[in-house]
N, C-alpha and C positions, 0 to 999 in steps of 0.2 A: 504494500500500500504506500502510495506517495502522498505526503501531506504538504500542502503549500501554505506558507504564512502570509496569506493575502486577505484575511478576514478583517472586517471593521471591528473596532473595539470602542466601548463606552467606559469612561472612568468618571464615576460620580462621587462627590464628596458627601459622605453620609454622616459625618460628625466633624466638627472643627472647633478648636480652641486657639486657632491661629488667625492673626489679623490679615494674613496674605490670601487666605482661601476661605470662602464661606460655605456653610452647609448648602447643598443644592448646586454648587458649581459643577459643571460637567465639561469634560474634555473628550473629543472624538478623534480617533485615529482611523485612517483608511489605509490598511496595510501598515507600512512603516511611517506614513506621513501624517503629521498633525493637521487636522482640518481647522485651521485657525479662524476661518470665517464663522464657524458655528460653535467654537470652544471658548470656555473661560480661560483665564490665565492659569498657569500651573507653576509651582515652585520646581525648579530644575533638580534640587536636592531630593525632593520627594519623588519626582519622576524617575530619577536614576535608581532610587532604592526600591521602587515597586516594579521596575521593568521586567524582572523574571516572570511575574504574574501576567503582565501585559503581553509578553512574548508567548506565553502558553495560550493566552486567549486568542492571539493572532493565529495560532495553529488550530484553534477550536478545541483545545484540550481542557477537559473538565475532570481534573484529577483529585481524587479523594486524598491522595498523599500530599497534595499541595493545598488541601483544605477547601476544595470547591464546595460551595453551598449556595446554589443559585447565584453564583458569582464568586470571585475571590475577594475576601474582606481583609484588607491589609492597611497598615499604619505607616505614616512617614517615620523617619528615624527618631524624631523628637517626641513621638507618640502624641502629637497635637492634632493630627488630621487622619481620619479613617476614610479609606476609599473602597468602593465596590467596583470591581472590574468585570465586565461582561463582554462576551462576543455578541455583536449585532448580527442576527441571522438575516440572510438575504430574503427579501419578500417576493 
């Protein structure tokens, strides 16, 4: 089986105690590209730290070992912002 990392991904801020990102902020990726026209700003430190889960989502991987539960629920390194990362299914 060949898996291609070209799926779209939604990154939603589900909890925030950070002044840089608010609850409800959303970032969209189309494959590896940030869709800046429809995305909120994102902290690069947070983005880099959550990228393994973003990458898994780009492949459409829903791994229990990576704690998939209707999305990956991960925190920034400072534990101030929680994100939910999901694959956007093609319609």
